[in-house]
C-alpha positions as CSV (number, residue, x, y, z in Angstrom):
1,M,54.5,214.8,-21.0
2,E,58.2,215.8,-20.7
3,K,59.7,214.8,-17.4
4,I,61.2,217.6,-15.4
5,K,63.3,217.0,-12.2
6,I,62.9,219.7,-9.7
7,D,63.1,220.3,-6.0
8,F,61.9,223.0,-3.5
9,C,63.8,224.3,-0.5
10,D,64.0,227.2,2.0
11,F,60.3,227.7,2.1
12,N,58.3,228.2,5.3
13,P,57.8,225.2,7.6
14,N,54.2,224.5,6.4
15,F,55.2,224.3,2.8
16,R,54.5,221.1,1.0
17,K,56.4,220.2,-2.1
18,T,53.6,218.5,-4.0
19,D,50.8,220.8,-2.8
20,N,51.6,224.3,-3.8
21,F,50.8,226.8,-6.6
22,L,53.9,226.2,-8.7
23,Y,53.9,222.4,-8.5
24,K,50.2,222.2,-9.5
25,L,50.8,224.7,-12.3
26,L,53.8,222.9,-13.7
27,S,52.1,219.5,-13.4
28,E,49.5,220.8,-16.0
29,K,52.2,220.7,-18.7
30,Y,55.1,218.5,-17.4
31,N,55.6,215.2,-15.7
32,I,57.2,216.7,-12.5
33,E,59.5,214.5,-10.5
34,I,60.6,215.7,-7.0
35,C,64.2,214.5,-6.4
36,D,67.2,215.3,-4.2
37,Q,69.5,216.1,-7.2
38,P,67.1,218.1,-9.4
39,D,67.8,219.7,-12.8
40,F,66.0,222.8,-11.5
41,L,65.8,224.1,-7.9
42,I,63.1,226.5,-6.8
43,F,64.0,228.1,-3.5
44,S,62.7,230.9,-1.2
45,N,64.2,233.0,1.6
46,Y,63.6,230.9,4.8
47,G,67.0,229.3,4.8
48,H,70.3,228.5,3.1
49,A,69.9,225.0,1.8
50,H,69.9,226.3,-1.8
51,R,73.6,227.0,-1.3
52,L,74.2,223.3,-1.4
53,H,73.0,223.1,-5.0
54,S,75.1,223.8,-8.1
55,G,72.4,223.7,-10.7
56,V,69.9,226.1,-12.3
57,K,68.2,227.9,-9.4
58,I,65.0,229.9,-9.4
59,F,64.3,232.3,-6.5
60,F,60.6,232.5,-5.5
61,S,59.3,235.1,-3.1
62,K,55.8,236.1,-2.0
63,E,57.2,239.2,-0.3
64,S,59.0,242.4,-1.5
65,D,62.4,240.7,-1.6
66,F,64.7,241.6,-4.5
67,P,66.5,238.6,-6.0
68,N,70.2,238.3,-5.5
69,Y,71.5,237.0,-8.9
70,Q,74.8,235.9,-7.3
71,Y,72.7,232.9,-6.0
72,C,70.0,232.5,-8.6
73,D,69.6,232.3,-12.3
74,Y,65.9,233.3,-12.5
75,S,63.5,234.9,-10.1
76,I,59.7,235.1,-9.6
77,G,58.1,237.5,-7.2
78,P,55.6,240.4,-6.7
79,I,58.0,243.2,-7.8
80,W,58.4,244.5,-11.3
81,L,62.0,244.4,-12.6
82,N,61.6,244.5,-16.4
83,Q,64.3,241.9,-17.2
84,P,64.0,238.6,-19.0
85,N,65.1,236.3,-16.2
86,H,62.4,237.7,-13.8
87,L,58.7,237.0,-13.8
88,D,56.6,239.5,-11.9
89,L,53.8,237.5,-10.1
90,S,51.6,239.4,-7.7
91,H,51.1,237.6,-4.4
92,Y,47.3,237.6,-4.6
93,V,47.4,235.2,-7.6
94,L,48.3,232.4,-5.0
95,Y,45.2,233.2,-3.0
96,G,42.3,232.4,-5.3
97,E,40.8,232.4,-8.8
98,P,40.1,235.6,-10.8
99,S,36.5,234.4,-11.2
100,E,36.0,235.2,-7.5
101,I,36.3,238.9,-8.1
102,I,34.3,239.2,-11.3
103,K,31.2,241.1,-10.5
104,K,29.0,240.7,-13.6
105,N,26.6,238.3,-11.8
106,D,26.6,240.1,-8.4
107,D,23.3,240.9,-6.7
108,H,24.3,244.3,-5.4
109,E,21.1,244.9,-3.4
110,K,21.6,241.6,-1.6
111,I,25.2,242.3,-0.9
112,I,24.6,245.7,0.7
113,L,21.9,244.2,3.0
114,E,24.7,241.9,4.3
115,K,26.9,244.8,5.3
116,T,25.8,245.1,8.9
117,R,29.2,246.1,10.3
118,F,31.4,249.2,9.6
119,C,35.0,248.4,9.0
120,S,37.6,245.7,9.8
121,F,41.4,245.7,10.3
122,L,43.8,242.8,10.7
123,V,47.5,243.2,11.6
124,N,49.6,240.5,13.2
125,S,52.9,242.3,13.7
126,Y,53.8,245.8,14.6
127,N,57.1,247.5,15.4
128,W,56.6,251.2,16.2
129,R,60.3,251.8,15.5
130,G,60.1,249.9,12.2
131,K,59.1,250.8,8.7
132,K,57.1,253.8,8.1
133,S,54.4,251.8,6.4
134,N,54.0,249.5,9.4
135,K,53.2,252.6,11.5
136,N,51.0,254.2,8.8
137,R,48.3,251.6,8.8
138,V,48.1,251.5,12.6
139,D,47.9,255.3,12.7
140,F,45.1,255.3,10.1
141,F,43.3,252.6,12.1
142,K,43.4,254.7,15.2
143,K,42.2,257.8,13.4
144,L,39.3,256.0,11.8
145,C,38.3,254.6,15.2
146,S,37.7,258.2,16.3
147,Y,34.7,258.2,14.0
148,K,33.4,254.7,14.7
149,K,34.8,251.5,16.1
150,V,36.9,249.5,13.6
151,D,36.9,245.8,14.4
152,S,40.5,244.7,14.7
153,A,40.8,240.9,14.4
154,G,44.5,240.3,14.1
155,G,47.1,239.4,16.7
156,K,47.9,243.0,17.4
157,F,45.4,245.7,18.5
158,N,42.7,243.0,18.7
159,N,39.4,244.3,20.0
160,I,37.0,241.5,19.2
161,G,38.1,239.0,21.9
162,A,40.6,236.8,20.1
163,P,42.6,236.7,16.9
164,L,40.8,235.4,13.7
165,S,41.6,231.8,12.7
166,G,41.1,229.9,9.5
167,G,43.8,231.6,7.3
168,S,42.9,233.5,4.2
169,R,39.5,231.8,3.8
170,G,38.6,232.5,7.4
171,K,39.4,236.2,6.8
172,I,37.3,236.3,3.6
173,N,34.3,234.9,5.4
174,F,34.9,237.3,8.3
175,L,34.9,240.3,6.0
176,R,31.6,239.5,4.2
177,N,29.5,241.5,6.8
178,Y,31.8,244.6,6.7
179,K,31.4,247.6,4.5
180,F,35.1,248.5,4.5
181,N,38.5,246.9,5.2
182,I,41.8,248.7,5.8
183,A,44.0,247.0,3.3
184,F,47.4,248.6,3.6
185,E,50.5,246.9,2.3
186,N,53.6,246.4,4.4
187,R,55.4,248.9,2.1
188,S,54.9,250.9,-1.0
189,L,56.8,249.4,-3.9
190,V,56.0,249.4,-7.6
191,G,54.3,246.0,-8.5
192,Y,54.1,244.9,-4.9
193,T,50.4,244.0,-4.5
194,T,49.5,241.2,-2.1
195,E,46.4,239.4,-0.9
196,K,45.5,242.4,1.3
197,I,43.4,243.9,-1.5
198,F,42.3,240.6,-3.1
199,E,40.6,239.2,0.1
200,P,38.2,242.1,0.7
201,M,37.4,242.1,-3.0
202,V,36.4,238.4,-2.8
203,S,34.2,239.4,0.2
204,R,32.7,242.4,-1.6
205,C,34.1,244.5,1.2
206,L,35.3,247.9,-0.1
207,P,39.1,248.0,0.3
208,I,40.8,251.0,1.8
209,Y,44.2,250.6,0.1
210,W,47.7,251.9,0.3
211,G,50.8,250.4,-1.3
212,N,51.6,249.7,-4.9
213,P,51.9,253.1,-6.7
214,D,50.9,251.4,-9.9
215,I,47.9,249.5,-8.5
216,N,45.6,251.1,-11.1
217,K,47.4,249.0,-13.8
218,E,46.0,245.9,-12.1
219,F,42.6,247.0,-10.8
220,N,39.9,249.5,-11.6
221,P,40.6,252.5,-9.3
222,K,36.8,253.3,-9.1
223,S,36.2,250.0,-7.3
224,F,38.3,250.8,-4.1
225,L,39.5,253.7,-2.1
226,N,43.2,254.5,-2.5
227,L,45.0,256.7,0.1
228,S,47.3,257.9,-2.7
229,D,44.3,259.6,-4.4
230,F,43.6,261.8,-1.4
231,A,45.6,264.7,0.0
232,S,45.7,263.3,3.6
233,D,44.4,260.6,5.9
234,D,41.7,263.0,7.0
235,D,40.5,263.6,3.5
236,L,40.2,259.8,3.0
237,I,38.4,259.4,6.3
238,N,35.9,262.1,5.3
239,K,35.2,260.1,2.1
240,I,34.7,256.9,4.1
241,I,32.2,258.7,6.4
242,E,30.4,260.1,3.4
243,L,30.0,256.6,1.9
244,D,29.1,255.1,5.3
245,N,26.2,257.5,5.5
246,D,25.0,257.3,1.9
247,D,24.2,253.8,0.6
248,N,23.7,255.1,-3.0
249,K,27.2,256.5,-3.1
250,Y,28.6,253.4,-1.5
251,M,26.8,251.3,-4.1
252,E,28.5,253.3,-6.9
253,Y,31.8,251.8,-5.8
254,M,30.4,248.3,-5.3
255,Q,28.9,248.3,-8.8
256,Q,32.2,249.0,-10.4
257,P,34.1,246.0,-11.7
258,Y,37.4,245.2,-9.9
259,F,39.0,244.2,-13.2
260,Y,38.7,246.6,-16.1
261,H,35.6,245.4,-18.1
262,D,35.6,242.4,-15.7
263,I,38.5,240.9,-17.7
264,P,41.2,239.4,-15.4
265,N,44.5,241.2,-15.5
266,Q,47.7,239.6,-16.9
267,Q,48.9,238.5,-13.4
268,F,46.3,235.7,-13.7
269,D,47.5,234.7,-17.2
270,I,48.6,231.1,-16.7
271,N,50.0,231.0,-20.2
272,R,52.4,233.8,-19.3
273,I,53.7,231.8,-16.3
274,H,54.1,228.6,-18.4
275,A,56.0,230.6,-21.0
276,F,58.5,231.7,-18.4
277,F,59.1,228.2,-17.2
278,D,59.4,227.0,-20.9
279,L,62.2,229.5,-21.2
280,I,63.9,228.2,-18.1
281,F,63.6,224.5,-19.1
282,R,64.7,225.0,-22.7
283,T,67.6,227.4,-22.3
284,R,71.0,226.0,-21.7
285,I,73.1,228.0,-19.3
286,N,76.1,227.8,-17.1
287,P,74.4,228.2,-13.7
288,V,75.6,231.0,-11.5
289,A,76.1,228.6,-8.6
290,R,78.7,226.7,-10.6
291,S,80.4,229.7,-12.3
292,A,80.8,231.3,-8.9
293,N,82.7,228.4,-7.5
294,K,86.1,229.6,-8.8
295,F,85.5,232.9,-7.0
296,L,84.1,231.3,-3.8
297,R,86.5,228.4,-3.6
298,F,87.1,228.9,0.1
299,G,83.5,229.8,1.0
300,R,82.1,227.6,3.8
301,W,79.3,226.2,1.5
302,I,81.6,225.0,-1.4
303,P,83.0,221.9,0.3
304,V,79.4,220.6,1.0
305,K,77.8,221.1,-2.3
306,R,75.5,218.2,-3.1
307,Y,77.1,217.9,-6.5
308,R,79.5,220.0,-8.6
309,F,78.4,219.2,-12.1
310,H,74.8,219.8,-12.8
311,P,73.3,217.1,-15.0
312,A,70.8,219.3,-16.8
313,N,73.1,221.1,-19.3
314,P,76.4,219.2,-19.5
315,S,77.1,220.3,-23.0
316,S,77.2,223.9,-22.0
317,W,80.4,223.3,-20.0
318,S,83.9,222.8,-21.4
């Protein structure tokens, strides 16, 4: 396999360079070498170490961050930008396999017998003066509690005794006994779909969703409840109450495939991701980090660059 020298930086403190989605994916096709002076740098938004590099840089985000092409040549993230140097990659792809939400072998009668609890809600941060969406999900939670107690298992508004532990898999196991889960995104942005809808799907827990306006391009809208399909919170709550009191109507949603025809959507297409990296690795460019030097000559990061001349594409420079 072709050797590719890469490095990762500016990820969260728990990030491991040789145990993450991108490293594992790239290792399927390339001989990946992690080194201090890489040909390609993949960085995120938890720091500024990427400014020390002058080579080809790929910005990677799991959140709704727009790339700044003053600092990166390519970008990967859960927003849809429709440009050749960006790969839209929904956050939920990092949380499991598409096979986990394919329903064709489900025992629906058994699943519904396991649904002994009403609805769940998990939120770990809340700023009542913050984004409208942050407040929206809390307001909806409080409204739905006026019908029946919603079990809140997060760090905020916890009413089950202690916050849930075990990460994503702990949440998935927790949700298995619930009929519904409030799965609101942090914000509404085209293409921004996170694990919030994927985790209840894995648990066969009917998601109550709000967020990506184009969510129907990724998942079958008959398989979940979408606030955007209702005139108001109250209309959606009335629908939840209806399904909670009629197992046959609830079952109609549960029998619907999450993917159209149970075929995984393109976000899970590994060949699409490989093709994007093939483009990066085989295209000779003058990295923006180097071309910007003449304009940022007196910037505080320029004197401490790890190296000025990137070894990956020397023939592209005169």
